[in-house]
BALOBA-1460 file (C-alpha; in Angstrom, 3 decimals):
// residues 268
<rec num="1" residu="m" x="204.278" y="216.522" z="157.378"/>
<rec num="2" residu="r" x="204.322" y="212.948" z="157.073"/>
<rec num="3" residu="s" x="200.999" y="213.356" z="155.695"/>
<rec num="4" residu="f" x="201.693" y="215.711" z="153.521"/>
<rec num="5" residu="f" x="204.409" y="212.949" z="151.859"/>
<rec num="6" residu="l" x="201.859" y="210.429" z="151.618"/>
<rec num="7" residu="v" x="199.162" y="212.393" z="149.678"/>
<rec num="8" residu="l" x="202.232" y="212.976" z="147.058"/>
<rec num="9" residu="l" x="203.227" y="209.119" z="146.996"/>
<rec num="10" residu="q" x="199.403" y="208.504" z="146.542"/>
<rec num="11" residu="f" x="199.455" y="210.847" z="143.622"/>
<rec num="12" residu="c" x="200.763" y="208.998" z="140.378"/>
<rec num="13" residu="w" x="201.675" y="211.690" z="137.456"/>
<rec num="14" residu="i" x="201.079" y="210.246" z="133.915"/>
<rec num="15" residu="t" x="202.801" y="210.387" z="130.777"/>
<rec num="16" residu="v" x="200.502" y="210.338" z="127.851"/>
<rec num="17" residu="h" x="200.953" y="209.345" z="124.716"/>
<rec num="18" residu="a" x="197.949" y="210.929" z="122.108"/>
<rec num="19" residu="q" x="196.969" y="208.583" z="119.178"/>
<rec num="20" residu="s" x="194.458" y="207.955" z="116.489"/>
<rec num="21" residu="i" x="191.845" y="205.953" z="115.815"/>
<rec num="22" residu="e" x="190.172" y="204.031" z="113.075"/>
<rec num="23" residu="w" x="186.338" y="202.688" z="112.819"/>
<rec num="24" residu="k" x="184.058" y="201.020" z="110.871"/>
<rec num="25" residu="p" x="180.552" y="200.422" z="111.551"/>
<rec num="26" residu="t" x="179.402" y="196.687" z="111.888"/>
<rec num="27" residu="k" x="175.586" y="196.813" z="112.874"/>
<rec num="28" residu="i" x="172.812" y="199.316" z="113.731"/>
<rec num="29" residu="v" x="169.505" y="198.949" z="115.290"/>
<rec num="30" residu="l" x="167.530" y="201.700" z="114.597"/>
<rec num="31" residu="g" x="165.421" y="202.670" z="118.000"/>
<rec num="32" residu="n" x="165.714" y="205.884" z="120.434"/>
<rec num="33" residu="f" x="167.991" y="205.107" z="123.502"/>
<rec num="34" residu="e" x="169.047" y="206.759" z="126.813"/>
<rec num="35" residu="m" x="171.763" y="204.427" z="127.769"/>
<rec num="36" residu="m" x="174.127" y="201.104" z="127.192"/>
<rec num="37" residu="v" x="176.461" y="198.939" z="128.691"/>
<rec num="38" residu="p" x="178.518" y="196.936" z="126.648"/>
<rec num="39" residu="d" x="180.539" y="193.894" z="128.116"/>
<rec num="40" residu="e" x="183.775" y="191.956" z="126.939"/>
<rec num="41" residu="s" x="181.738" y="189.179" z="125.612"/>
<rec num="42" residu="g" x="180.142" y="191.410" z="122.884"/>
<rec num="43" residu="n" x="176.797" y="191.932" z="123.753"/>
<rec num="44" residu="v" x="175.090" y="195.079" z="124.977"/>
<rec num="45" residu="c" x="172.403" y="195.914" z="127.147"/>
<rec num="46" residu="a" x="170.354" y="199.133" z="126.217"/>
<rec num="47" residu="l" x="167.760" y="201.404" z="127.981"/>
<rec num="48" residu="t" x="165.091" y="202.730" z="125.671"/>
<rec num="49" residu="k" x="163.154" y="205.898" z="126.122"/>
<rec num="50" residu="d" x="160.459" y="204.321" z="126.486"/>
<rec num="51" residu="g" x="161.360" y="201.996" z="129.181"/>
<rec num="52" residu="q" x="162.584" y="198.726" z="128.202"/>
<rec num="53" residu="l" x="165.818" y="197.089" z="128.510"/>
<rec num="54" residu="k" x="166.649" y="195.242" z="125.908"/>
<rec num="55" residu="k" x="170.054" y="193.109" z="125.748"/>
<rec num="56" residu="y" x="171.721" y="192.156" z="122.295"/>
<rec num="57" residu="a" x="173.920" y="189.251" z="121.682"/>
<rec num="58" residu="p" x="177.423" y="189.813" z="119.438"/>
<rec num="59" residu="s" x="175.416" y="189.365" z="116.974"/>
<rec num="60" residu="m" x="173.154" y="191.885" z="117.552"/>
<rec num="61" residu="d" x="170.109" y="190.015" z="118.098"/>
<rec num="62" residu="s" x="167.707" y="190.360" z="120.890"/>
<rec num="63" residu="m" x="168.986" y="187.988" z="123.416"/>
<rec num="64" residu="g" x="165.673" y="189.269" z="126.001"/>
<rec num="65" residu="v" x="163.845" y="192.431" z="127.153"/>
<rec num="66" residu="f" x="163.295" y="193.502" z="130.415"/>
<rec num="67" residu="n" x="159.649" y="195.924" z="130.847"/>
<rec num="68" residu="d" x="159.407" y="196.786" z="134.341"/>
<rec num="69" residu="i" x="161.861" y="199.446" z="134.596"/>
<rec num="70" residu="r" x="159.188" y="202.604" z="135.152"/>
<rec num="71" residu="r" x="157.907" y="200.085" z="138.697"/>
<rec num="72" residu="y" x="160.794" y="201.306" z="140.366"/>
<rec num="73" residu="g" x="161.320" y="204.750" z="139.683"/>
<rec num="74" residu="k" x="164.378" y="206.383" z="137.398"/>
<rec num="75" residu="l" x="167.342" y="203.994" z="136.199"/>
<rec num="76" residu="y" x="170.470" y="205.708" z="137.742"/>
<rec num="77" residu="s" x="172.866" y="203.025" z="136.507"/>
<rec num="78" residu="i" x="173.493" y="199.816" z="134.844"/>
<rec num="79" residu="s" x="176.185" y="197.396" z="135.767"/>
<rec num="80" residu="a" x="177.596" y="194.387" z="133.538"/>
<rec num="81" residu="d" x="180.846" y="193.721" z="133.835"/>
<rec num="82" residu="n" x="179.477" y="189.831" z="134.307"/>
<rec num="83" residu="p" x="177.887" y="188.476" z="131.175"/>
<rec num="84" residu="l" x="176.137" y="186.689" z="132.967"/>
<rec num="85" residu="r" x="174.127" y="189.346" z="135.510"/>
<rec num="86" residu="a" x="173.172" y="192.431" z="135.535"/>
<rec num="87" residu="l" x="172.729" y="195.139" z="138.085"/>
<rec num="88" residu="l" x="170.400" y="197.607" z="137.496"/>
<rec num="89" residu="f" x="170.505" y="200.187" z="140.689"/>
<rec num="90" residu="f" x="167.283" y="202.821" z="141.437"/>
<rec num="91" residu="r" x="169.204" y="205.171" z="143.794"/>
<rec num="92" residu="d" x="166.199" y="207.535" z="144.519"/>
<rec num="93" residu="f" x="164.353" y="203.532" z="145.437"/>
<rec num="94" residu="k" x="167.513" y="202.512" z="147.136"/>
<rec num="95" residu="t" x="166.880" y="199.416" z="144.963"/>
<rec num="96" residu="i" x="169.158" y="196.960" z="143.268"/>
<rec num="97" residu="l" x="167.322" y="194.302" z="140.109"/>
<rec num="98" residu="v" x="170.147" y="191.583" z="139.971"/>
<rec num="99" residu="l" x="169.242" y="190.276" z="136.168"/>
<rec num="100" residu="d" x="170.522" y="187.300" z="134.719"/>
<rec num="101" residu="r" x="171.606" y="186.373" z="131.192"/>
<rec num="102" residu="f" x="167.875" y="186.837" z="129.336"/>
<rec num="103" residu="l" x="167.607" y="189.976" z="131.721"/>
<rec num="104" residu="q" x="164.960" y="187.709" z="134.031"/>
<rec num="105" residu="v" x="164.757" y="188.804" z="137.956"/>
<rec num="106" residu="v" x="166.776" y="186.258" z="139.673"/>
<rec num="107" residu="n" x="166.663" y="188.863" z="143.536"/>
<rec num="108" residu="r" x="166.006" y="192.608" z="144.382"/>
<rec num="109" residu="i" x="167.337" y="193.808" z="147.154"/>
<rec num="110" residu="d" x="166.733" y="196.906" z="149.228"/>
<rec num="111" residu="v" x="169.776" y="198.675" z="149.935"/>
<rec num="112" residu="r" x="168.447" y="200.331" z="153.082"/>
<rec num="113" residu="k" x="169.038" y="196.565" z="154.512"/>
<rec num="114" residu="a" x="172.754" y="197.423" z="155.133"/>
<rec num="115" residu="g" x="172.108" y="200.522" z="156.508"/>
<rec num="116" residu="i" x="172.948" y="202.673" z="153.272"/>
<rec num="117" residu="f" x="170.569" y="205.403" z="152.889"/>
<rec num="118" residu="q" x="172.460" y="207.689" z="149.681"/>
<rec num="119" residu="a" x="175.170" y="206.348" z="147.366"/>
<rec num="120" residu="k" x="175.937" y="206.384" z="144.213"/>
<rec num="121" residu="a" x="178.370" y="203.896" z="143.293"/>
<rec num="122" residu="v" x="177.733" y="200.410" z="142.415"/>
<rec num="123" residu="g" x="179.334" y="197.803" z="140.985"/>
<rec num="124" residu="q" x="180.002" y="193.857" z="140.786"/>
<rec num="125" residu="s" x="182.480" y="191.617" z="143.114"/>
<rec num="126" residu="y" x="184.742" y="188.982" z="141.882"/>
<rec num="127" residu="d" x="182.690" y="186.353" z="144.399"/>
<rec num="128" residu="n" x="178.881" y="187.684" z="142.908"/>
<rec num="129" residu="k" x="178.499" y="189.849" z="145.664"/>
<rec num="130" residu="i" x="177.766" y="193.227" z="145.608"/>
<rec num="131" residu="w" x="179.768" y="196.423" z="146.088"/>
<rec num="132" residu="i" x="178.658" y="200.030" z="146.933"/>
<rec num="133" residu="f" x="179.471" y="203.141" z="148.766"/>
<rec num="134" residu="d" x="178.165" y="204.323" z="151.442"/>
<rec num="135" residu="e" x="178.422" y="208.234" z="151.155"/>
<rec num="136" residu="q" x="176.832" y="209.052" z="154.566"/>
<rec num="137" residu="a" x="179.122" y="206.943" z="156.634"/>
<rec num="138" residu="s" x="182.093" y="207.208" z="154.120"/>
<rec num="139" residu="k" x="182.357" y="203.484" z="154.042"/>
<rec num="140" residu="l" x="182.883" y="200.924" z="150.985"/>
<rec num="141" residu="k" x="180.508" y="197.655" z="151.636"/>
<rec num="142" residu="k" x="180.141" y="194.132" z="150.241"/>
<rec num="143" residu="i" x="176.771" y="193.549" z="150.780"/>
<rec num="144" residu="d" x="175.277" y="189.853" z="150.405"/>
<rec num="145" residu="n" x="172.148" y="188.837" z="147.514"/>
<rec num="146" residu="e" x="169.808" y="189.448" z="150.922"/>
<rec num="147" residu="g" x="171.218" y="192.760" z="151.312"/>
<rec num="148" residu="k" x="172.850" y="192.152" z="154.284"/>
<rec num="149" residu="v" x="176.840" y="193.600" z="154.902"/>
<rec num="150" residu="a" x="179.129" y="191.111" z="154.272"/>
<rec num="151" residu="m" x="182.028" y="193.173" z="154.439"/>
<rec num="152" residu="e" x="182.680" y="197.087" z="155.670"/>
<rec num="153" residu="t" x="185.544" y="199.450" z="155.347"/>
<rec num="154" residu="a" x="186.057" y="201.844" z="157.894"/>
<rec num="155" residu="d" x="185.342" y="205.285" z="157.906"/>
<rec num="156" residu="l" x="187.378" y="206.562" z="154.940"/>
<rec num="157" residu="r" x="187.656" y="210.110" z="155.685"/>
<rec num="158" residu="l" x="190.163" y="209.410" z="158.284"/>
<rec num="159" residu="a" x="192.278" y="206.949" z="156.242"/>
<rec num="160" residu="l" x="192.126" y="210.256" z="152.917"/>
<rec num="161" residu="n" x="191.910" y="212.711" z="155.221"/>
<rec num="162" residu="e" x="188.969" y="213.795" z="153.063"/>
<rec num="163" residu="t" x="185.342" y="213.221" z="151.699"/>
<rec num="164" residu="i" x="185.172" y="211.716" z="148.254"/>
<rec num="165" residu="v" x="181.800" y="210.383" z="146.603"/>
<rec num="166" residu="p" x="182.452" y="208.258" z="143.729"/>
<rec num="167" residu="t" x="179.774" y="208.136" z="140.806"/>
<rec num="168" residu="v" x="181.489" y="204.423" z="139.692"/>
<rec num="169" residu="l" x="182.667" y="201.535" z="141.210"/>
<rec num="170" residu="f" x="184.062" y="198.701" z="139.470"/>
<rec num="171" residu="d" x="186.063" y="195.469" z="140.991"/>
<rec num="172" residu="l" x="189.196" y="194.397" z="138.841"/>
<rec num="173" residu="g" x="192.267" y="192.986" z="139.426"/>
<rec num="174" residu="g" x="192.089" y="191.815" z="143.390"/>
<rec num="175" residu="l" x="191.160" y="195.623" z="143.968"/>
<rec num="176" residu="v" x="188.090" y="197.730" z="143.931"/>
<rec num="177" residu="y" x="188.430" y="201.262" z="142.572"/>
<rec num="178" residu="v" x="185.970" y="204.140" z="143.048"/>
<rec num="179" residu="y" x="186.015" y="207.212" z="140.935"/>
<rec num="180" residu="d" x="184.970" y="210.453" z="142.058"/>
<rec num="181" residu="p" x="185.502" y="212.971" z="138.960"/>
<rec num="182" residu="e" x="186.156" y="215.923" z="141.709"/>
<rec num="183" residu="k" x="189.127" y="213.566" z="143.385"/>
<rec num="184" residu="g" x="190.168" y="211.098" z="140.766"/>
<rec num="185" residu="l" x="190.721" y="207.362" z="140.433"/>
<rec num="186" residu="f" x="191.093" y="205.786" z="143.876"/>
<rec num="187" residu="s" x="191.834" y="201.637" z="144.185"/>
<rec num="188" residu="f" x="191.128" y="199.942" z="147.536"/>
<rec num="189" residu="d" x="192.373" y="196.159" z="148.504"/>
<rec num="190" residu="y" x="189.356" y="194.008" z="149.721"/>
<rec num="191" residu="y" x="189.563" y="195.512" z="153.163"/>
<rec num="192" residu="g" x="189.450" y="199.238" z="152.333"/>
<rec num="193" residu="a" x="193.438" y="199.477" z="152.559"/>
<rec num="194" residu="l" x="194.087" y="202.916" z="150.045"/>
<rec num="195" residu="n" x="195.962" y="200.910" z="147.669"/>
<rec num="196" residu="k" x="197.028" y="203.960" z="145.074"/>
<rec num="197" residu="r" x="195.514" y="207.255" z="143.855"/>
<rec num="198" residu="v" x="195.370" y="209.062" z="140.502"/>
<rec num="199" residu="a" x="194.858" y="212.219" z="139.608"/>
<rec num="200" residu="f" x="192.461" y="211.856" z="136.656"/>
<rec num="201" residu="l" x="190.010" y="214.258" z="137.215"/>
<rec num="202" residu="g" x="186.189" y="215.204" z="135.302"/>
<rec num="203" residu="w" x="186.072" y="211.903" z="132.902"/>
<rec num="204" residu="e" x="182.502" y="211.208" z="132.221"/>
<rec num="205" residu="s" x="182.434" y="207.778" z="132.090"/>
<rec num="206" residu="v" x="185.238" y="204.968" z="133.345"/>
<rec num="207" residu="y" x="185.213" y="201.444" z="133.180"/>
<rec num="208" residu="p" x="187.227" y="198.788" z="133.590"/>
<rec num="209" residu="l" x="188.950" y="197.327" z="129.534"/>
<rec num="210" residu="g" x="190.272" y="194.146" z="130.144"/>
<rec num="211" residu="k" x="193.167" y="194.562" z="132.303"/>
<rec num="212" residu="n" x="192.636" y="198.485" z="131.582"/>
<rec num="213" residu="i" x="190.721" y="201.652" z="132.741"/>
<rec num="214" residu="i" x="189.309" y="203.446" z="130.368"/>
<rec num="215" residu="g" x="187.841" y="206.971" z="130.933"/>
<rec num="216" residu="y" x="186.395" y="209.576" z="128.264"/>
<rec num="217" residu="s" x="186.077" y="213.465" z="128.733"/>
<rec num="218" residu="h" x="186.172" y="216.076" z="126.570"/>
<rec num="219" residu="g" x="186.195" y="213.999" z="123.084"/>
<rec num="220" residu="k" x="188.891" y="211.557" z="124.329"/>
<rec num="221" residu="w" x="189.808" y="208.366" z="125.701"/>
<rec num="222" residu="t" x="192.281" y="207.707" z="128.288"/>
<rec num="223" residu="i" x="193.430" y="204.434" z="128.236"/>
<rec num="224" residu="y" x="195.134" y="203.492" z="131.894"/>
<rec num="225" residu="r" x="197.388" y="200.450" z="133.030"/>
<rec num="226" residu="p" x="196.925" y="200.153" z="136.555"/>
<rec num="227" residu="g" x="200.386" y="199.854" z="138.295"/>
<rec num="228" residu="t" x="202.113" y="201.840" z="135.616"/>
<rec num="229" residu="i" x="202.755" y="205.419" z="135.190"/>
<rec num="230" residu="e" x="201.858" y="205.608" z="131.384"/>
<rec num="231" residu="t" x="198.346" y="205.751" z="129.594"/>
<rec num="232" residu="q" x="196.896" y="205.910" z="125.854"/>
<rec num="233" residu="e" x="195.152" y="209.379" z="125.082"/>
<rec num="234" residu="i" x="192.699" y="208.287" z="121.654"/>
<rec num="235" residu="a" x="190.797" y="211.249" z="119.880"/>
<rec num="236" residu="v" x="187.333" y="210.688" z="118.887"/>
<rec num="237" residu="p" x="186.968" y="211.113" z="115.590"/>
<rec num="238" residu="s" x="185.476" y="213.582" z="113.605"/>
<rec num="239" residu="g" x="181.658" y="213.602" z="113.374"/>
<rec num="240" residu="w" x="181.173" y="211.658" z="116.276"/>
<rec num="241" residu="t" x="180.494" y="214.598" z="118.458"/>
<rec num="242" residu="d" x="176.998" y="214.228" z="118.207"/>
<rec num="243" residu="f" x="176.873" y="210.593" z="119.442"/>
<rec num="244" residu="k" x="175.190" y="210.411" z="123.125"/>
<rec num="245" residu="q" x="177.215" y="208.047" z="124.226"/>
<rec num="246" residu="i" x="180.533" y="205.720" z="123.059"/>
<rec num="247" residu="r" x="182.410" y="203.189" z="124.451"/>
<rec num="248" residu="l" x="185.598" y="201.210" z="123.518"/>
<rec num="249" residu="m" x="185.763" y="197.731" z="124.447"/>
<rec num="250" residu="l" x="188.407" y="194.905" z="123.679"/>
<rec num="251" residu="g" x="187.765" y="194.623" z="119.383"/>
<rec num="252" residu="y" x="184.701" y="196.303" z="119.178"/>
<rec num="253" residu="g" x="183.213" y="199.384" z="120.340"/>
<rec num="254" residu="c" x="179.129" y="200.787" z="120.835"/>
<rec num="255" residu="a" x="177.761" y="204.299" z="120.254"/>
<rec num="256" residu="l" x="173.944" y="205.941" z="120.191"/>
<rec num="257" residu="n" x="173.204" y="208.669" z="118.126"/>
<rec num="258" residu="a" x="169.468" y="210.364" z="117.221"/>
<rec num="259" residu="d" x="169.216" y="206.823" z="115.291"/>
<rec num="260" residu="g" x="169.599" y="204.198" z="117.338"/>
<rec num="261" residu="l" x="173.034" y="201.813" z="118.553"/>
<rec num="262" residu="i" x="175.719" y="201.017" z="116.771"/>
<rec num="263" residu="k" x="178.458" y="198.241" z="116.743"/>
<rec num="264" residu="f" x="181.441" y="199.081" z="114.842"/>
<rec num="265" residu="d" x="184.891" y="197.350" z="114.344"/>
<rec num="266" residu="w" x="188.190" y="199.721" z="115.984"/>
<rec num="267" residu="k" x="191.692" y="199.615" z="115.881"/>
<rec num="268" residu="y" x="194.608" y="202.477" z="115.906"/>
């Protein structure tokens, strides 16, 4: 009975306020892109169909190109929360590449050195190390630039009384957030103690936005302020259904469609 009430306390039920968005395209880069990740400084990393990673400045002028994507297999995710470096995670090869702000390779990390053989969620830590969720051990681990474990939690199955399989991980406001589309959004302190669990399910993408967290699913964004019980819900404008990817950032947004990479201003 005690564990049942603890679970109830960990869930946060949300009050939603719907809003609409006004937007104006400002820049377009023509090309065939598969994936893009903007950062809060206005830079954008984008992966082309032929395997080039390109970085664009806020003006959308080129800052750098990384051509060796295919050497490491299929790129699973890009973490660009820190505008001074990017993490490229090659899940099949158990490899993380650390790139500088101009997409030059700083380090190559084999996560098997940390005893990690199955993972989807990788993110940057506040102290320039790397968070990764070890699915087999059900542990949140922090690794250094040599791939050695700097910190790891206890088995989180014991704390949660269930197994989670996060697809997204990021460090925000002194907490580590992991997202499992089937279980929700979890926040932990830096020692692995559960802070909160929020029942956001089925989000297709999740990322930090200033002090907020934004999730996208089924034609709408949900903006959540940690520590509160309210969200803002923003509907995708008509005509955006054919976009491959859309991200709202602070003061601007980015989208991918069949023509290329579009940068836009937005407000609501």
